[in-house]
C-alpha positions in Angstrom: -0.2 0.2 0.2 2.6 2.5 0.7 4.4 1.8 -2.2 1.0 2.3 -4.5 0.7 5.6 -2.7 4.5 6.7 -2.9 3.9 5.6 -7.2 0.5 7.5 -7.0 2.1 11.3 -5.4 4.6 10.9 -7.9 2.7 10.6 -10.9 0.5 13.6 -9.3 3.8 15.3 -8.9 5.0 14.6 -12.6 1.8 15.8 -14.1 1.9 19.1 -12.1 5.3 19.8 -13.3 3.8 19.0 -16.9 1.1 20.9 -16.9 1.8 23.7 -15.6 4.2 25.4 -18.7 1.3 23.7 -21.1 -1.2 26.2 -18.6 1.1 28.8 -19.3 0.8 28.4 -23.3 -2.7 27.2 -24.0 -5.0 29.9 -23.9 -8.8 29.0 -23.9 -11.7 31.0 -24.9 -13.6 32.8 -22.1 -17.0 32.6 -23.3 -17.7 30.6 -26.8 -21.8 30.7 -26.0 -23.4 30.5 -29.2 -26.0 33.6 -28.7 -28.2 33.8 -31.4 -27.5 30.6 -33.2 -30.5 28.3 -32.2 -34.4 28.1 -33.5 -36.8 26.9 -31.6 -36.9 28.6 -28.9 -40.5 27.3 -28.0 -39.5 24.0 -27.2 -38.4 26.0 -23.9 -42.0 27.5 -23.1 -43.1 25.1 -20.5 -45.7 22.5 -20.2 -47.8 23.0 -16.8 -48.9 25.6 -15.2 -47.7 24.0 -12.2 -44.2 23.7 -13.1 -44.3 27.6 -14.7 -45.0 28.9 -11.3 -42.3 27.4 -10.3 -40.2 28.8 -12.4 -39.2 26.1 -14.1 -37.1 24.2 -11.6 -39.4 21.4 -11.4 -37.6 18.6 -13.1 -36.9 16.8 -10.0 -40.5 17.2 -8.0 -42.3 16.4 -11.5 -44.6 13.4 -11.3 -47.0 14.3 -12.8 -48.3 14.3 -16.4 -46.1 17.3 -17.1 -43.2 15.2 -15.9 -43.3 14.0 -19.9 -41.9 17.8 -20.3 -39.7 18.6 -17.9 -37.8 15.5 -16.9 -39.6 12.1 -18.3 -38.0 9.9 -15.4 -40.5 11.7 -13.6 -43.1 10.0 -15.2 -42.7 6.7 -14.2 -43.9 7.4 -10.8 -47.2 8.2 -11.9 -49.1 5.5 -10.7 -52.6 6.2 -12.7 -53.4 7.1 -16.4 -53.8 10.9 -16.6 -54.6 13.7 -19.5 -53.1 17.2 -19.0 -53.9 20.2 -21.2 -52.5 23.5 -20.7 -53.0 27.1 -22.7 -50.4 29.8 -22.5 -51.0 33.6 -23.2 -47.3 34.8 -24.3 -46.3 37.8 -25.5 -47.3 40.1 -28.2 -50.5 38.4 -28.6 -48.6 35.0 -29.2 -50.4 31.2 -28.0 -49.0 28.6 -26.6 -50.7 24.9 -26.1 -49.4 21.8 -24.4 -51.3 18.8 -23.8 -50.2 15.4 -22.7 -51.4 11.7 -21.9 -49.1 9.5 -19.0 -50.6 5.3 -19.2 -48.5 3.5 -16.6 -47.9 0.1 -17.5 -47.1 -3.3 -15.6 -48.2 -2.4 -12.0 -46.8 0.9 -12.3 -43.1 0.2 -12.9 -43.4 1.7 -16.6 -44.8 4.8 -18.3 -45.6 5.5 -21.8 -46.4 8.6 -23.1 -47.5 11.0 -25.5 -47.2 14.8 -26.1 -47.8 17.7 -28.5 -46.9 21.8 -27.9 -48.3 24.2 -30.5 -46.9 28.1 -30.4 -47.8 30.7 -33.2 -50.1 33.1 -34.3 -51.9 34.2 -37.7 -53.2 36.3 -39.7 -50.3 39.1 -39.3 -50.0 41.7 -42.7 -47.2 41.6 -44.6 -44.8 44.3 -45.0 -41.7 44.9 -47.5 -39.6 48.0 -48.8 -41.6 48.6 -51.8 -45.0 48.9 -49.3 -43.9 49.9 -45.6 -47.5 50.3 -44.9 -48.7 46.1 -46.1 -48.7 44.6 -49.5 -52.1 43.4 -48.5 -51.4 39.8 -47.7 -50.8 37.8 -44.7 -48.5 35.2 -43.5 -48.9 32.9 -40.5 -46.2 30.9 -37.8 -47.1 27.0 -36.2 -44.5 25.8 -35.0 -45.1 22.0 -33.5 -43.5 19.3 -31.8 -44.8 15.7 -31.0 -42.8 13.2 -28.6 -43.2 10.1 -27.3 -41.9 9.0 -24.0 -40.5 5.4 -22.4 -39.6 5.7 -18.7 -39.1 3.2 -16.1 -38.6 2.7 -12.4 -35.5 0.6 -12.3 -35.1 0.6 -8.1 -37.5 2.0 -5.7 -34.7 5.1 -5.5 -34.2 5.5 -9.3 -35.8 6.0 -12.4 -35.1 6.8 -15.9 -36.8 8.1 -18.8 -36.4 9.2 -23.0 -38.5 10.9 -25.3 -38.1 11.3 -29.3 -40.1 14.2 -30.5 -40.5 15.5 -34.2 -40.5 19.0 -34.4 -42.2 21.3 -37.4 -41.4 25.0 -37.7 -43.6 26.2 -40.0 -42.6 30.3 -41.1 -44.6 32.1 -43.8 -44.3 29.9 -47.0 -41.1 28.0 -45.6 -41.2 25.2 -43.2 -38.4 23.0 -41.6 -38.4 19.9 -39.6 -36.0 17.9 -37.1 -36.0 15.2 -34.7 -34.5 15.5 -31.1 -34.7 13.3 -27.3 -34.6 14.4 -24.1 -33.3 12.2 -21.7 -33.8 12.4 -18.1 -33.0 10.8 -14.2 -34.6 10.7 -11.1 -33.0 10.1 -7.7 -35.4 9.6 -5.0 -34.4 9.0 -1.1 -34.2 10.2 2.5 -32.0 12.5 3.9 -32.8 13.9 7.5 -36.0 11.5 7.4 -37.3 13.9 5.0 -37.7 12.9 1.2 -35.5 14.4 -1.3 -34.9 14.1 -5.1 -32.8 14.6 -6.8 -32.7 15.3 -11.1 -30.3 15.1 -14.2 -32.6 16.5 -17.6 -30.5 17.1 -21.1 -33.8 18.3 -23.6 -33.9 19.0 -27.7 -30.4 17.0 -28.1 -30.9 16.4 -31.8 -30.8 17.8 -35.6 -31.0 20.9 -37.0 -33.8 23.0 -38.7 -32.9 24.1 -42.1 -35.8 25.8 -43.8 -37.3 25.4 -47.3 -40.2 26.2 -49.7 -42.2 28.7 -52.1 -40.6 32.0 -50.3 -37.6 31.1 -51.4 -38.1 31.0 -54.9 -36.3 33.2 -57.1 -36.2 33.6 -61.1 -32.0 34.3 -61.8 -31.8 36.4 -65.3 -29.9 34.0 -67.9 -26.9 35.7 -69.2 -26.9 35.7 -73.2 -25.8 33.3 -75.6 -22.6 33.8 -76.6 -23.4 34.9 -80.7 -27.2 35.5 -79.8 -26.8 38.6 -77.7 -30.2 40.2 -79.3 -32.2 36.9 -78.3 -33.9 36.9 -75.4 -33.7 34.4 -72.5 -35.8 32.8 -69.8 -35.7 34.1 -66.6 -34.2 30.2 -64.8 -35.9 29.4 -61.9 -33.9 28.7 -58.5 -34.0 28.6 -54.5 -32.4 30.3 -52.2 -30.7 28.5 -49.5 -31.2 29.0 -46.0 -28.2 28.3 -43.2 -29.5 25.2 -40.6 -30.2 26.3 -36.9 -29.5 24.4 -33.9 -32.1 23.1 -31.7 -32.2 25.0 -27.7 -30.6 22.3 -26.0 -30.9 22.7 -22.2 -29.0 21.0 -19.2 -31.0 20.6 -15.9 -30.1 19.9 -12.7 -32.7 20.0 -9.7 -32.9 19.3 -6.2 -36.4 18.9 -4.0 -36.5 18.4 -0.7 -39.8 18.3 1.6 -39.1 20.9 4.3 -42.1 19.8 6.3 -44.9 16.9 5.8 -47.5 14.8 7.3 -50.7 13.4 6.1 -52.7 16.7 4.7 -49.9 19.3 4.6 -46.4 19.4 3.1 -44.2 22.3 2.3 -41.5 21.6 -0.5 -38.4 23.9 -1.4 -36.6 23.4 -5.2 -34.2 24.7 -7.0 -32.6 24.0 -10.2 -29.5 24.8 -12.6 -29.7 25.1 -16.4 -27.2 25.4 -19.0 -28.6 26.7 -22.3 -26.5 26.4 -25.8 -27.4 29.8 -26.5 -27.2 31.7 -23.3 -25.4 32.0 -20.0 -26.1 29.8 -17.3 -29.3 30.2 -14.8 -30.7 29.3 -11.9 -34.2 29.5 -10.4 -35.4 28.8 -6.7 -39.0 28.1 -5.6 -41.6 26.6 -2.9 -44.6 24.6 -2.8 -47.5 24.4 -0.2 -49.7 21.9 -0.4 -52.6 20.8 1.7 -54.6 18.1 1.1 -58.2 15.8 1.6 -59.7 19.4 2.8 -61.9 18.5 5.6 -61.8 15.0 4.6 -63.6 15.8 1.3 -61.2 15.2 -1.1 -60.4 18.7 -2.3 -56.9 19.7 -1.8 -54.7 23.4 -2.4 -51.7 24.2 -3.4 -49.9 27.6 -3.5 -46.4 28.3 -4.8 -43.7 30.7 -5.6 -40.4 31.1 -7.5 -37.4 33.7 -8.8 -35.3 32.3 -11.7 -32.0 34.1 -13.5 -30.8 33.8 -17.1 -28.3 35.9 -18.2 -30.3 38.3 -20.2 -32.4 39.0 -17.3 -30.5 41.5 -16.3 -29.8 43.9 -19.5 -30.4 47.5 -20.2 -31.3 48.3 -24.1 -31.9 51.2 -23.6 -29.0 52.5 -22.0 -27.1 49.9 -24.2 -28.5 52.6 -27.2 -27.5 55.8 -25.6 -30.9 56.4 -23.8 -33.1 56.0 -20.9 -35.6 54.0 -19.9 -38.5 55.0 -18.0 -39.7 51.1 -17.1 -40.4 51.4 -13.9 -39.9 48.3 -11.6 -40.3 45.5 -14.7 -37.0 45.4 -14.6 -36.7 44.0 -11.4 -39.6 41.8 -11.5 -37.9 39.8 -14.1 -37.8 35.8 -13.6 -41.1 36.4 -10.6 -43.4 33.8 -10.8 -46.6 32.6 -8.6 -49.7 30.3 -8.7 -52.3 27.9 -6.9 -53.9 24.9 -7.8 -57.1 23.4 -6.9 -58.3 19.8 -7.5 -60.4 17.0 -6.4 -59.0 13.3 -5.7 -61.8 10.5 -4.8 -60.8 7.0 -5.4 -59.1 6.6 -9.1 -60.9 9.8 -10.4 -58.9 13.4 -9.9 -59.3 16.6 -10.9 -57.4 19.7 -11.1 -56.7 23.2 -12.2 -53.8 25.3 -11.8 -53.3 28.8 -12.6 -49.5 30.3 -12.9 -48.4 33.8 -13.4 -44.8 35.1 -15.1 -43.2 37.9 -15.4 -41.0 38.6 -18.0 -39.3 42.5 -17.0 -39.8 44.6 -20.6 -42.0 42.3 -22.3 -44.8 41.9 -19.7 -45.8 39.0 -18.2 -47.4 36.0 -19.1 -50.4 33.6 -18.1 -51.1 29.9 -18.1 -54.0 27.8 -17.1 -53.7 24.1 -16.7 -56.3 21.7 -16.7 -56.0 17.9 -15.6 -57.6 14.6 -14.9 -56.4 11.0 -14.0 -58.5 7.9 -13.4 
């Protein structure tokens, strides 16, 4: 053992001596974040109102149908079949809708699920240089993803899940498709007599979006044929080539612990670290308080609140452009979210309604409503 220790110490010392001079010769970029290089940002808009109210710091706690989105591993802990539909009123009159269906199998050891999300708007006028007031035509935007999930409990403490997704991005008269996968794990145990959950999730790892369509069709003037200068030539049809855009990959590490719990009430605190490929790292802190089976009636109530941070939260576009802005306290509210949920559970039947509010700072605020049912 002494000989092995000396050998290891010697190797470590040699590595230090070699690494020292090399470190002085190698320079690494201080920031290689791929700002503005991804498409399909609607893939990060979330799912249920419960997760939105918790600032997205929900991957460790998610064990309802919205786990299909936040962490497929959590779907393995769904005990009964369920369905969920969410509507999201986003900025500048855009809308996002998400729906999911989860079906436990093998006595609850496995779960398969299906989810669909759609973001977009319609009937927007087309403005051009020649017609700055509009040319009389309109365009629509429709972005959609469909995901199929498989999740499994590998022990009483560990579960994992994977989701395969097809993504469609229709922008006016152009469109693109891509494939992606989400992968998640969930470890759940006891710490100091309290339930604790830890999650690791990666989302939207897949191919790129490359748009094509009639909007890219062009007519290119053909050069005259030598010796036939006066002979008119028809334009040659062509199509503009677009850049390929990557998907917004997101890596999440989350933790949740019950600060207090008994048969009728529970207080859970949560935190989550996020690392996107198109922005700097962020984090979120949240808490949820639940009252179960109020008065032995089967009704329950939940209150939630959170604050999340992303690197773009502290940008001041006005001062950056050289002029002052008067936006009140909107900047300081960026990332604040809150919400509540009410529902009824009796026997094998459950019904629930959840609401969430989230501030986006200078962009205003958003609201989400979710309806859920289990049987």
